[in-house]
Backbone bond lengths (Angstrom), bond angles and torsions (degrees), N, CA, C in turn:
res aa  C-N    CA-C-N  psi(-1)  N-CA   C-N-CA  omega(-1)  CA-C   N-CA-C  phi
1 M - - - 1.530 - - 1.489 103.98 -
2 A 1.380 112.50 135.24 1.442 118.73 179.32 1.538 113.25 -75.53
3 S 1.336 116.32 139.74 1.438 128.92 178.00 1.491 108.64 -65.54
4 T 1.363 123.12 126.24 1.250 126.46 176.72 1.622 112.13 -109.24
5 I 1.307 117.28 169.14 1.529 114.65 176.62 1.377 109.60 -60.19
6 Y 1.355 122.18 -31.20 1.465 125.76 -176.16 1.528 107.76 -65.62
7 D 1.321 114.58 -39.25 1.502 121.05 -176.63 1.633 105.79 -65.02
8 E 1.378 110.77 -45.05 1.437 112.54 178.83 1.429 117.08 -63.35
9 I 1.338 116.67 -39.13 1.534 125.43 -179.66 1.505 107.03 -63.72
10 F 1.461 115.38 -49.70 1.455 119.16 178.63 1.586 110.12 -58.92
11 E 1.231 119.19 -50.12 1.476 121.03 -175.88 1.529 112.34 -64.81
12 T 1.359 121.49 -39.74 1.432 123.57 170.53 1.471 113.44 -54.98
13 N 1.399 116.21 -51.00 1.469 117.94 -174.82 1.584 111.69 -77.08
14 Y 1.293 115.10 -30.71 1.457 115.63 171.56 1.572 113.76 -60.78
15 N 1.339 114.64 -45.86 1.548 118.57 175.34 1.531 111.58 -58.61
16 Y 1.378 114.89 -39.22 1.449 118.17 179.23 1.528 109.83 -61.70
17 I 1.330 115.69 -44.62 1.359 119.02 -176.39 1.568 114.08 -61.43
18 I 1.328 109.80 -46.08 1.478 119.83 179.43 1.554 107.38 -58.98
19 S 1.287 115.42 -42.02 1.533 112.62 -179.93 1.543 112.37 -71.07
20 V 1.331 116.62 -38.38 1.438 117.14 171.56 1.504 117.46 -54.16
21 I 1.352 117.05 -42.06 1.467 128.10 -178.42 1.597 106.55 -69.97
22 Q 1.280 114.11 -41.55 1.492 116.64 177.50 1.549 112.49 -63.11
23 K 1.321 115.80 -41.68 1.446 122.74 -175.37 1.594 104.61 -68.17
24 N 1.343 117.02 -44.23 1.447 117.39 -177.44 1.571 112.75 -65.96
25 E 1.392 114.56 -32.05 1.342 119.28 -177.68 1.589 108.93 -70.40
26 M 1.432 109.94 -41.04 1.475 118.34 179.92 1.604 113.99 -58.45
27 F 1.338 111.18 -34.30 1.473 116.15 -169.10 1.596 105.77 -105.68
28 G 1.320 117.92 15.37 1.448 122.36 165.20 1.530 109.59 78.65
29 Y 1.360 124.20 26.60 1.444 117.46 -177.22 1.438 113.15 -92.85
30 L 1.278 118.48 8.38 1.512 123.01 167.25 1.465 113.69 -70.09
31 Q 1.421 116.36 133.37 1.452 116.84 168.96 1.405 113.99 -68.12
32 S 1.339 117.08 170.50 1.513 120.38 -169.14 1.620 107.55 -67.85
33 D 1.482 119.32 -24.34 1.347 117.71 -179.88 1.489 111.83 -78.09
34 G 1.394 119.30 -9.06 1.458 125.72 -179.23 1.442 116.30 69.63
35 K 1.371 120.92 11.38 1.432 127.19 -177.42 1.447 111.38 -105.09
36 E 1.249 125.37 -22.28 1.429 124.19 -168.40 1.520 113.14 -135.33
37 L 1.231 119.47 123.66 1.477 123.38 177.27 1.447 110.18 -82.78
38 V 1.307 123.23 145.14 1.410 121.60 -176.29 1.543 113.53 -106.74
39 T 1.291 117.07 7.37 1.385 124.18 178.77 1.508 113.40 -92.80
40 P 1.298 123.38 139.45 1.391 122.73 -174.39 1.604 113.60 -62.92
41 I 1.315 115.16 -31.77 1.458 119.97 -171.80 1.529 111.29 -65.20
42 Y 1.373 112.51 -17.96 1.563 117.72 173.79 1.517 108.75 -68.40
43 E 1.309 117.07 -43.42 1.492 119.38 175.62 1.474 111.41 -62.81
44 E 1.319 114.64 -42.07 1.491 117.65 -176.79 1.519 108.91 -64.65
45 A 1.186 116.26 -33.55 1.599 123.30 176.96 1.525 108.14 -57.32
46 F 1.359 116.55 -51.05 1.335 121.85 -172.93 1.562 113.46 -71.61
47 D 1.343 109.66 -30.38 1.597 113.47 170.49 1.457 109.68 -59.92
48 V 1.389 120.38 -35.41 1.421 122.89 -174.52 1.666 102.97 -76.10
49 F 1.205 112.39 -40.38 1.419 117.01 -178.39 1.555 113.50 -62.22
50 D 1.274 117.27 -40.60 1.469 123.94 176.84 1.460 109.62 -61.90
51 F 1.480 116.43 -41.77 1.360 123.51 -177.16 1.592 109.55 -63.68
52 A 1.243 111.04 -38.48 1.594 118.93 -178.15 1.535 110.04 -65.18
53 L 1.387 112.16 -30.43 1.432 116.75 -175.50 1.562 114.20 -78.84
54 E 1.392 111.81 -29.21 1.453 120.66 -174.96 1.487 112.61 -47.54
55 P 1.422 116.48 -51.73 1.498 115.08 -178.20 1.627 113.06 -62.61
56 L 1.278 115.90 -39.85 1.467 123.43 174.09 1.496 112.29 -53.81
57 E 1.322 115.71 -43.72 1.475 116.43 178.44 1.451 112.27 -69.35
58 D 1.305 121.99 -30.63 1.363 129.02 -178.50 1.593 112.59 -69.38
59 V 1.344 108.27 -36.16 1.514 116.20 -177.29 1.607 107.44 -75.77
60 N 1.298 113.64 -40.49 1.439 117.33 177.96 1.570 111.33 -81.02
């Protein structure tokens, strides 16, 4: 399957989100239940993630 610009956007943003989550875990920003990060950059990452998915949803 050929790579599209959407694939590249998705991969770039996915890698960014993973790095944000890893940094948050490293610095202990996970809450005790392990499900929610308390730092604002986590929310920002998922805003970027949602933006990356929008073109994919339009295509499908």
